C-alpha positions in Angstrom: -27.8 41.6 -9.8 -25.5 39.0 -11.2 -27.0 39.3 -14.7 -26.6 43.1 -14.7 -22.9 42.7 -13.7 -22.4 40.3 -16.5 -23.5 42.6 -19.4 -20.6 45.1 -18.9 -18.1 42.4 -19.0 -19.4 41.0 -22.2 -19.7 44.3 -23.7 -16.1 45.1 -23.1 -14.9 41.7 -24.4 -16.7 42.3 -27.7 -15.0 45.8 -28.0 -11.6 44.3 -27.4 -12.6 41.7 -30.0 -12.4 38.8 -27.4 -14.4 35.7 -27.5 -15.2 34.2 -24.2 -15.2 30.4 -24.3 -14.8 27.9 -21.5 -11.2 26.7 -21.2 -10.6 23.0 -21.2 -7.4 21.8 -19.7 -6.7 18.0 -19.7 -4.7 17.1 -16.6 -2.2 14.2 -16.7 -3.5 11.2 -15.3 -1.8 10.2 -11.9 -1.1 6.9 -13.3 0.9 8.4 -16.3 2.8 10.5 -13.7 3.5 7.5 -11.7 4.8 5.5 -14.7 7.5 8.1 -15.3 9.0 7.6 -11.8 11.9 4.9 -11.5 11.0 1.4 -10.6 12.4 0.4 -7.2 10.7 -2.9 -6.2 12.9 -5.7 -7.7 10.1 -7.5 -9.4 12.8 -9.3 -11.6 14.0 -11.2 -8.5 10.8 -13.3 -8.8 8.1 -14.4 -6.3 7.7 -16.9 -3.5 4.5 -18.8 -3.6 2.7 -20.5 -0.5 -0.7 -22.2 -0.1 -2.5 -21.6 3.5 -6.0 -22.5 4.3 -8.1 -21.3 1.3 -5.7 -18.8 -0.1 -2.5 -18.8 -2.2 0.0 -16.2 -1.1 2.7 -14.8 -3.5 5.4 -12.6 -2.2 8.0 -10.4 -4.0 11.2 -12.1 -3.4 13.3 -9.0 -2.8 10.9 -7.2 -0.4 8.6 -10.2 1.0 5.6 -7.9 0.4 2.4 -9.3 -1.0 2.3 -9.7 -4.9 -0.8 -11.7 -4.9 -3.5 -13.2 -2.7 -5.8 -15.5 -4.6 -8.7 -17.5 -3.2 -9.0 -21.2 -4.0 -12.7 -20.7 -4.9 -12.0 -18.2 -7.7 -8.5 -18.3 -9.2 -9.3 -15.5 -11.4 -9.8 -13.2 -8.4 -7.1 -11.5 -6.5 -7.5 -9.4 -3.3 -4.6 -7.2 -4.0 -4.1 -4.8 -6.8 -1.7 -7.3 -8.6 -2.7 -5.9 -12.0 -1.0 -2.6 -11.2 2.1 -4.0 -9.2 4.3 -3.2 -12.1 3.1 0.4 -12.2 2.9 0.8 -8.4 6.7 -0.5 -8.2 7.9 2.9 -6.9 9.2 4.5 -3.8 6.4 5.8 -1.5 3.8 3.2 -2.8 2.6 1.1 -0.1 2.5 -2.8 -0.4 0.7 -5.2 1.8 3.5 -6.1 4.4 5.0 -2.6 4.7 5.2 -0.9 8.3 5.3 2.6 9.2 6.5 4.1 12.6 7.7 7.1 14.4 10.2 6.8 17.4 12.4 8.9 19.6 15.1 8.2 22.1 14.3 8.9 25.8 14.7 12.5 26.7 14.6 13.6 23.1 11.8 15.9 21.8 12.2 15.2 18.0 10.4 12.3 16.5 11.9 10.2 13.6 9.5 9.0 11.1 10.5 5.9 8.9 8.7 3.5 6.6 9.7 0.4 4.6 7.9 2.0 1.6 9.9 5.4 1.6 13.1 4.1 -0.2 13.0 0.5 -1.4 15.8 -1.9 -0.8 16.3 -5.6 -0.5 15.3 -7.3 2.7 17.4 -10.1 4.2 15.6 -13.6 4.3 15.6 -15.4 7.5 15.6 -19.1 8.1 12.0 -20.3 8.8 10.7 -23.1 11.1 7.4 -24.8 11.8 4.5 -22.7 10.8 6.5 -19.8 9.4 6.3 -19.4 5.5 8.6 -16.7 5.1 10.6 -14.2 7.3 12.9 -11.3 6.8 15.0 -8.6 8.4 13.8 -5.3 7.1 17.0 -3.3 7.7 17.7 -3.1 4.0 14.6 -1.2 3.3 14.7 1.2 6.5 17.0 4.1 7.0 20.4 3.5 8.0 21.3 4.0 11.7 17.6 3.1 12.9 18.1 1.9 16.5 15.5 -0.8 16.0 15.5 -4.2 14.5 12.4 -5.0 12.7 11.6 -8.5 11.4 8.5 -9.5 9.6 7.0 -13.1 9.5 4.4 -14.5 7.3 2.8 -17.6 9.1 0.2 -20.4 8.5 -1.5 -20.8 11.9 -4.0 -23.4 12.0 -4.8 -22.6 8.3 -5.0 -18.8 9.0 -2.5 -16.6 7.2 -0.9 -14.4 9.7 1.5 -11.4 9.3 3.7 -10.7 12.4 6.2 -8.0 13.2 9.0 -8.3 15.9 10.6 -5.0 17.0 13.7 -5.0 19.0 15.7 -2.2 20.6 19.3 -2.6 19.3 20.7 0.5 21.3 21.5 1.1 25.0 19.0 3.9 25.1 15.2 3.6 25.9 13.3 4.1 22.7 9.6 5.3 22.7 7.4 4.4 19.8 4.8 6.9 19.0 3.3 5.8 15.8 2.9 2.2 14.4 0.9 1.2 11.5 0.6 -1.4 8.7 -0.8 -0.2 5.5 -3.7 -2.4 4.5 -3.3 -2.6 0.8 -6.2 -4.4 -1.2 -7.7 -3.9 -4.6 -10.2 -1.1 -4.5 -8.7 0.6 -7.5 -11.8 1.2 -9.8 -10.2 3.7 -12.1 -10.9 2.9 -15.8 -13.2 0.0 -15.1 -17.0 -0.6 -15.9 -19.4 -1.3 -13.1 -19.3 -4.9 -14.1 -15.6 -5.2 -14.0 -15.3 -3.5 -10.5 -18.0 -5.8 -9.2 -15.9 -8.8 -10.4 -12.5 -7.6 -9.4 -12.6 -5.1 -6.5 -13.1 -5.1 -2.8 -14.5 -2.8 -0.1 -13.3 -2.2 3.5 -15.4 -2.5 6.5 -13.4 -1.4 9.3 -14.2 -1.3 13.2 -12.1 0.8 15.5 -12.4 -0.8 18.8 -9.0 -0.4 20.5 -7.7 -3.8 21.2 -10.9 -5.4 19.5 -10.6 -3.4 16.4 -10.5 -5.2 12.9 -10.8 -4.6 9.4 -12.9 -6.7 7.2 -12.2 -6.9 3.4 -15.2 -8.3 1.2 -15.6 -8.7 -2.4 -17.9 -6.2 -4.1 -19.5 -9.1 -6.0 -20.7 -10.5 -2.5 -19.0 -13.8 -3.2 -16.9 -15.5 -0.9 -14.6 -16.2 0.7 
């Protein structure tokens, strides 16, 4: 039946002098589209570098988000997509260290969404003590007027790198937090890589959703440690 229906269409096309050929349209690469957007993460401000346990942590100074996370065992490897940091330097592109949340005042029915990645701004560095590597007040990269004070701390706890957030209600009204999440950004971008390159440079995620016992394990595709 499908073949019989095809013949009249071909015959009509020949009468009209048409040639039926497949149409090939080359779509623009998403990376090319991304490159045209304005850069908003101030990479020119430099980075902060720390060694903790078996990892070297680098933070973008202006945002205190992760610029690199390199294991001592293999200095050529990076758990983060640092090779695309300059390209992913745009509003809306998550970095390791960002936070998303949704909140509303008691009695309200409308939820307000906000993210440190939505519109980049410079965070305010806080003084550090003891095992804290770096700390920042995130107000500069959050919407103006948010009733919450959010601070982020990078710590070295017994050789373990730890990221910690403190959220404080600045208003006189009770605030309910509905959504709360920290984007987990590691290097699983395989676009344009050979199989060998992906095995050498990329990671995969192994999540376990177990309520208070949930975790996310990130392992190298090569199977090598750490």
